[in-house]
N, C-alpha and C positions, 0 to 999 in steps of 0.2 A: 504494500500500500504506500502511495506517495505521501510526502510531507503535507501537501495541501489536503489530500483526502483524510489524513489523520487528524489535522486541525479541525476540519469540517465535522468529522465524526464526533470528536470530543466536544465541540461546541454544541452540536445538535443534541447530544445526550443530556445537556444541562437545560435545554429549553422545554417549555410546556408544549404538548402536542398541538395546541391551538395556534401556535406562533409560526408565522411564515418567515423564514430566514432568506433575505435577499443578499446574495454574495456580491459585494461591490467590486466589480472587475475592471473599473476604469484604470487606464494606463497599463493594464496587465496584458501580456500576449495571449493569443488564442490557445496556445499550448497549456497555459495555466488553467484556463477555463475548461478545456477538455479534461484535464486531470480531475477537476471538481465534478464535471458532468459524468465522467465515467464511474464516479462513486454513487451516482444516482441523483445528483443535485440538478434542479432545473431552473431555479429563479436567480437571475443575474441582473445587476444594476449598473448602468452607465450614465455618465453625466454630460457627455458631449455627443451631439447628434451624428457627426461624421464618423466617430469611432463606433458608435452603436450600429449604424447602418452597415459599416464595413464588416463588423463581427457577425452581424445577423446574416449577412450574405455568405460568409465563409464557414460558419459553424452549424451544428445540427439544428434542423428546423423545428424540433419540439422544445427548444429552449424558450422559456418565458422571460422576455426582455422587459426590464423596468427602466423607464426614463426618470432618473432621480435628480437630475440637475435642473438649473433654471432653464426653461424652454422658451425660446423666442418664437413669435408667431410665424415668422417666415420660414421656420425650420420644421414645422409640424408635418408638412406634406411628405417629408422624407421618411417618417416613421409610422405614418397613419395606417399603413397596410398590414403591419405586423406587431406593433408594440402591445405588450400584455397589459401594462398599467403605467399611466403617467402620474408621477407623484406630486409634481410641483405646480399645480394649477393655482395661480395667484391673482387672476383677474378674470372678469367677465369676457373681456376681449379675447383672451387666450382660449377660454372655453368655447366661444363662438367659432373660433378658427378650427379647434379640434373637431367640433361638430361638422363643420363644412368639409373638412378633409375626410372625416369618417364617412360622410355621405358619399363622397367620390370613391372611397375604397369599399363601399357597400358593407360597412361593419359598424358595430357599436363599440366605442372606445371607452374603457373603464378609466376613471380619473379619481384622484384624491385632491381635495381642496387643501392648499397649504396655508396653515395659520401662522401668523407671526407671534410666537410665544416668548422669544428671547428678549433680553434687554439690549442686545446689540442692534445697531441700526443696519448692520451689514446683511442681516438675514431678510430674505424676501417673505412675503406672506400677507394674508388678509387679516383685518381685525374682525371682531365679532359682528359689528354693524355691517361690514361689507359681505361677510358670510351670509347673513340673513337676507341681505338685499338680493344676492344671487339665488338663494334657495326659494325665496318667496316671490321673486320677480316673474313676470309673465313670459319673459324670453326663454327661461329654462324649460317651460312646458312645451315649447316648440322645438327644442333640441332633441330630436329623436335618435341621433347618432352618438350621443355621449351618455354615460351613466356614472353618476357620482356614487362611489362605493365607500367613501370614508374620508378621514382627515389625516394630514401629515403635519408634523411640526419638528423644528430643531431647537433644542434648548441652548441657553447661553453656554459658551465655551469657558467654563470656570471650574475651579476645584471645589466650589461651594456646593456640596451635595444637597443641602437644604433648598438652595435656590433652584437647582435643576429639578428636584423632586416637585417643588411648588409649580414650576412651569408645566411639567408633565401632568400633574394633578388637574390643573386648570383645563388642559386640553382634553383630558378624559371626561371631565364634567360637561364640556361642550359637546363632545362625541355622544355622550349618553342623552343629552338634550335633543340632538337632531336625529339620533337613532330612533327615538320614540315619536318623532313627528312624521307627518305625511306630506311628501312633496313629489311632484312629477319628476321622473327620471333620476330618482334618488333611491339607492338601495344600500343603506349604510351597514357595513360589517367589518370594515378595516380601520384600525387605528395604528398608523405607522409613526412610531417614535422610538428613538434609541439607535445609537451608532456604537462603534468599537469602545469608545471611552465611557459611555453612560447607559448602555443597553440594559444592564442589570437593574438600575433604578427605573428605567422605562418599563421593564417587565413587571416590576413590583407595583407600578402605578397603572397597569392594565393594558400596556401595548400588546398588540397581536401581530405586529410586523416590525422586524428590526433590519437595519441595513449595516452589514459588517464587511469591512474590506481587509485591513491589515492583519486582523486576528486570524484570517483564513489564508490570505495570499502573501503575508509578510510585508515588510516595509515597502512603501510605494516609491517608484522611481519617476521623477519628473524630468 
């Protein structure tokens, strides 16, 4: 068994069965992804459209590709035909473009709405008001080629566990709020929060999807 397969196996053994592990393969070669794939792993995350499309073309077709980075509207068309889940939908304009490209590709594209939960200004995302404007707006009802399946958020990059926990807790409350509400083209079951440095806290606060890179593939080379 390869080192990557070993790390993946060890990590999965610590996760609850309800949690989806997205192996963040950005900047990693196809050979590293194949090692993980050969151990039975199917969910991989990329943050650059060009890299994602290239890997999707070259690698096994049953891989479930997650677009986890900030997505520009003019790049949606390149991934619309195959992307499994878009994590970072942070505006109504982007959602409309995904719907438009989904229509052209004749498929419904699953999306997570990205919430701004961190104290840093550098993180993208919606605030609570913007979230409900999208969910309760008339435009969403007409978007038949997107499906909002959950929320995603990134906590502040800090060693203060209490702050990180508080941010995850707030996102979980919001998730529960909208999971119990009834909106068109919304079928909430995914709460994506937690990365290599904070995923244990995220799991404790109710995350059911985590994004892990270096703990599987080793240090990243830029």
